[in-house]
N, C-alpha and C positions, 0 to 999 in steps of 0.2 A: 527302237534303235539299239544296236549292239554297242558294247563298250568300245569296240574298235572303230565304229563309225563316228563316235563323239570325241575321239582323240584330236587335240588341236593340231592343225597342219603347221608345218614349219615352212616359212617363206624361203624362196630361193635367195633372197638377200641375207637371211640369217646364215644359210649354209656358206654363202660367199664370204661373209664376215668371219665365220669359223675357219675357213680355208686360209684367209689372210692372217688371222691371229695365230693359227697353227704354224704358218710359214715363219712368223716372227719368232716363235719358240724354237723352230728348227734351225734358223739362222743364228740366233744368239747362242744356242747350245753348241752349234758347230764352232762359233767364234771362241767359246770358252774351252772346249775340249781340245782344239788344235794347239792350245798352249802347253798341254801336258808333255808331249814328246819333245818340246823345245826347251824344257827346264835346264838340261845340261848345257845347251847352247847359250842360254842367258848367263849362266855361271861363268862360262869361258869368255864370252864376248864382253861382259861388263866387269870381269875380274873381281867378282864378289865371293864371299864365303858361302858355305852351304846353309848356315842359319840365316844369313842375310837374304839369300835367294828365296827363302820360304815366304818372304813378304810379297812375292809376285802373286801367290795365291791368297795369302792372308789379307792383304790390303783390299783386294777385290771383294772378299767375303765380309770384311768389316764395313765397307761402304754400303754393301747390300743390306746388312743387318740394320744399319742406322737409317737408311733411306726408305726401306720398305714400309714401316708404319707411317712415316711422314708423307710419302707419296700417296699412300692409301687414304689418309685423311684429306690431303689436298684434292684428291679425285672426288671425294664426297662433296667438297665445297665448290670446286670449279668445273667438275665434270670429268668423267673417266677418259673420254677420248682426248680432250685437250691436254690433260696431264700425261697421258700415255705418249702422245706425240712429243711433248717436251722432254720426257725421259729418254725417248728414242734418239732425239737430237744430241742429248748429252752422251748417251752411249756411243753414238756414231762418231762424235768428236773424240771420244776415248779410243775407239778403234783406229781412227786416223792417226792419233797421237802415238799409239803403239807402233804403227808402221814406220813412223819417222823417228822413233826413239833412238838416240845414240848414246844415252847414259842411263844408269840404273835409276837415278832420281826422276828423270823424264818418264821412264817406263812405269814407275810407281804412280806418278800423277795420272798417267794414261789408264792404269789399271783401276784406280779409284773411280775415274769417270765411267769405266766399263762396269764397275761394281754397282754404280747407281742404276744400271740397267736391270739388275735383279728385281728392283721394285716394279718393273713392268708386269711381272707375272701375276701377282695378286690382282692388279687392276684388270689384266686380261681375263682372269677367271671371273671377275665381276661383270665384265662385258658379256661373256658367254652366258652368265646367269640372267642378264637383262634381256637378251635377244632370243633365248630359247624357252619354250614352255616347260614346266616342271617335269612332265612325263618324258621329255626328250633330253633333259639336262644331263643325265648320267651318260648317255651316249656321246653327247657333245664334249663333256669334260674328259671322257675316256679317250676320245680322238685327240683332244688338245694335249693331254698328259703324255700320250704315247710319242708325240713329236719331240719331247725333251730327249728321250733316249735315242730316237731316230737321228736327231741332230748330233748327239754324241758319237754315234756310229759313223756318220758322215765326217765328223770332225777328225776322228782318228784316222780314217782311211785316206781322205783327201788331204787333210792338213799335214800328215806325215810325209806324203809324197811332194807336197809343195815345199816343205822345209828341206827335204832331201835334194830337190832339184833347184830351188830358187832362194832358199834361206828363209828364216823365220819372219823377216819383215814382210815378205810377200803374202804370208797367211793373213795378216791384218788387212793388207790392201785388197785381198780377195773378198773380204766381208763387207768393207765400207760401201761400195756402190750398191750392193744388194740391200743393205740396211736403209739407205737413202730411198731407193725405189719402193721398198715396202712401206716406208713412212708416207710417201706421196700417194701410194695406192690406198693406204688406210685413211688418209685425210679425205680422199675423194669418194670412196665407196662405202665405208662403214657408217651405218646409221643406227643410233642408239635411242630407244624410246625415252621420252621425257619423264623418267621416273624419279629423277633426282630433284632435291629441293635446294636450289641455290641459296635460299635465305637461311638455311640451317647450318650455321658455321660451327664447326668443331674446332676446339682449341688445338694448337700445335705445341707439343711438348719439346720445344727447341732446347731448353736447358737440360732436360732429361737426355735428349739425343747427344748433346755435347758431353755430358757426364759419362754416358755409356761408352762413347767413342774413346774418351780419355782412359776409362777403366780398362777396356780391352787392349788398347795400344800399349799402355804401361805394363800390363801383365805380359803381353807377348814380348815386349822389350826385355822384361825380366827373364823370360824363358830363353831369349836369344843370348843373354850374357851369363847364364847360369854356370857355364863351364869355367868362368873366371873365379868363382868362389874357391875352387881348389888351389888357385894361385894367390889367394888373398885379396882378390878384387871385390869391391863392394857395390859396383854398379847394379848388379842384379837385385841385391837387397833393397837398394834405394827405389828401384822401379817397382818392386813388389809392394813396398810400403806406400808408395804413391798410388798404386792401383787399389790397395785396401782403403786408403782415405777417399779415393774417388768413388768407389762402390758404396761407401757409407753416405757420401754426398748424394749419389744417385738415388739411394733408397729414401733419403729425406725428401728429395725433389718429387719423387713418384708418389709419396704419401700425401703431399700437399697440393699437387696439381689436379684440377678436375678432369683432365683428359690425359692420363699417364700412358707412357709406352708399355709399361708392365704394371698390371693391376695385381698387387701382391695378395689381395684377398682371393681373387680367382686362382692365382698361381698356387696358393697354399692348399688348394683342394687336395684331399688325401689320395685321389686317383690321378688328378692332373699332374701333380708334382712329380711322382715317380715316373709317369709316362714321359713327361718332358725330359727328365734326366736320362732316361733310356735312349730317347731320340738324340739327345746331345752326345751321349757316349758313342753311339753308332757313327755320328757325324765326325767326332774327333778321330776315331779309329780309321775310318774310311779315308779321310784326307791325309792322315799320316802315310797311308799306303800310296795315295795319289802323288804325294811329294817324292816318295822313295823309289818307286818302280822305274821311272825313266832314268834316274841316276844309276841305279843298279845295272840296268840293261846296257847303258852306254859307257860305263866306266871300263877302262882297259882291263884285260885279263891279267892276273888271276883274281882281282878284286871285283870284277864285273864280267860282262859277257862281250864287251867290245863291240856292241851293236850300234845302230843308228836310229834315226827317228822312225823309219819304217818298221824295224824289228821291235821297237818299243810299242808302236801301234798294234802290231800283230799280237803281242803278249796281252795287251789290255783289251783287245777287241772282244773276246768272249764275255768279259765282264759286262760290256755295254749291250751286246746282243741279247744275253740272257736277261738282263734287266729290262730290256724292251719287251721281250716275250712274257716274262713273269708279270710285269706291270699291266700289260694288255689283258692278262687272264686274271688279274687280281679280284675283279668283281665276282667272278665265278668261284674262286678259291675262298673268298670271305664268306659267301653264302653257304659253303660246305662245312667250314671249320670254325667260323666265328672270329671276331676281332681279337679277343684275348689269346686264344690258342694260336692264331696266326702270328701275333707279336711274340709269344713264347717260342714258337718254332723258329722265328726269325733270329732271335738272340742266340739260340743254341746253334743254329747253322752258321751264323757269323763267327761264333767262337771256334767252331770246328775249322772254318776257313782260315782264320787268323793263326791258329796253332798249326794248321797245315803249312802255312808260310814259314813258321818257325822251324818245323822239321824238314820241310821239303822246298828249298829254294835254290837248289844247285843246278837246275836246268830251267830253260825258258818254258818248257812244257809244264813242268811242275808248278811254276809260278802262275801260269795261265789257268791251270786247273783249279788252284786254290782261289784265284780271283773269281772264277766262275761260281764256286761254292759261296763265296762272300756275297756275290751279287744277288743270289737267291735269298740269302738271309737278310740282306739290306732291304730288298723290295718287300719282303714279308713284314719286316719290322716297321717300316715307314707306313705301309698301307694299314696294317692293324693298329699301329699307334695313333695315327691321325684320326682314324674312326673312333677309337676309344676317347680321344680328346673331344671330338664333336658330340659324342653321346653323353659324356660326363660333364660337359660345360653347363654352367647355370643357365636358366631360361633367359633368352634374349641376349646372351653374352657369347654365343658361338663364334661370331666374327672376331671379337676381342681375344678370345681364348686361342683361336687358330692363329691370329696374328702374332700373339706372344710366342707361340710354339715355333713359328717360322723364324722369329727374331732370335730365340734361344738356340735353335739348330744352327743358324748361320754363325752365331758367336762361337759355338762349339766347333764347327767346321774350320773357322779361322784359327783355332788353337792347334789343330792337327798338323799343318805344315811346319809350324814353329817347333813343335815337339820333335818331329822328324829331323828338322834342320839342326836342332840342338844335338841330337845323338850323332848325326853325320859329322858335325864339327868337332865333337868331343873325341871321337874315335877315328882318327885318320891314319893313313899309311902311305908310304911312297913305294913306287915300283921302279926297279933298276932300269936305267936308260929311258925312262918316261918322265918328262917334266911334270911338276905339280904334285899335289897330294890328293888322295881320294879316300872316301869312307871305307873303313876296314870291314872285315866280315863281322866283327863284334858289333859294329854300329847297326847293321841290318838285323842281327839277332836281337839287339835291344829294342829296336823299333817294332818288329813283329811280335815280340814277347809282350811289350807294353800294350799293343793293340789287343792281344789275346786276353791279357789280365783285365783290361777295361771291359771287354766283352763278358768275362766271367762276372764282373760287378753288375752288368746289365741283367744277367740271368738271376742273380740274387734279388735285384729290384723287381723282376717279373714275379718271383715268388711272393715278395712283399705286396706287390700290386694285386696278386690273386686273392690274398687274404683280405685286402681292403675292398675289393670288388664283391667278394662273397658276403662281406658285412654290410653292403649297401643294397637293401632289398629292391630298390627301384632299378638296379642295373642287372640285366640278364647276362650272366657270364658267357653264355653261348652266343651272344649277339656279335 
């Protein structure tokens, strides 16, 4: 028999399950990306400041960061399919709540519920792993991953037109029935092999999750109020002090619990630590830009381009399309250049893109071109970085290590919008005969420069990482 003949066949039910799960990723990413062009509408309709508006993205990401490890452990205890359906119901309730939101507080509660939906994705990856044989797993995961960026492309194109024609409430209502239908189809058609052991209960680090939430929220509140320091305000310092105390408590909790959210012994690995910091930096910088571009495009001239949701989507579309293409080709690229070099190339390309925004953001085309460069660097960095983490994780701790990385990246991403909102609120300007205040040209320069400087730090960390990798004989730097 040839090797080809003994390859395990993939059942039609497995491909059907992959199609359903991929549709889930497509719809949820559509539901998230459609929010981006609507950020200026939220600021206007809810009458909130720019730094307050950053919580529309940050609250979503914080909820996802906290719930992802919890939902993952619950899925081990009670079954992946059951927990996935419960999370989908919470997400769907959040989508419906967003459609009916008539105040900023209501929207934040809705966004938190939507953020819980982020925890669907690691569970979905686990289901794919359960239903596909190892030799077909890479193909299945590649298909599933590509739908994330596919959903982002659809979200920008369709979402922007719905916002322009019917308002941002309609974008949420457009997602809700599809999410409910997908949940019903999943409940009916997906079958998962009985590989889980219901009797093996893993502890839930609820205290750690609460401490982590308080730490991140207090820190972001400190960032939101940092502009008051120049006027003698002390709120920001109090929030930062509270965050420091909370992170200390979080560290104590994690050291004492048998099932921590963050295993500091694994995290302190000389290769894992700089790699995770690199991925966090990329997340911070990218979400600073996510928060900024819609406001820049839709602010009145001369402080912006006077555009609308559709023009905002057109500017951001190349970013999503290039990310889709590069991610789909990532397996081939990694095999040619190796994980470390791919990560190094990614950080350098990101830095070029961010400083490109610093120098060239006077036209929509220039911004779109810079975003395209950033998307290439972002895709390279994440693909290479995640593979380094998997290859460098201690034996039998790959899942724990990858889960921590996802947690840290989401925490970093939640910081990005708050930093951008801080600069937008610190440097504002009025326009004659136009009501309201808008971020000045200096605010955009500060945001893009900060993202570029952070990317420079990631390059320094890559150099440090190279030295550590070379010093570890078991790790092949070309891998």
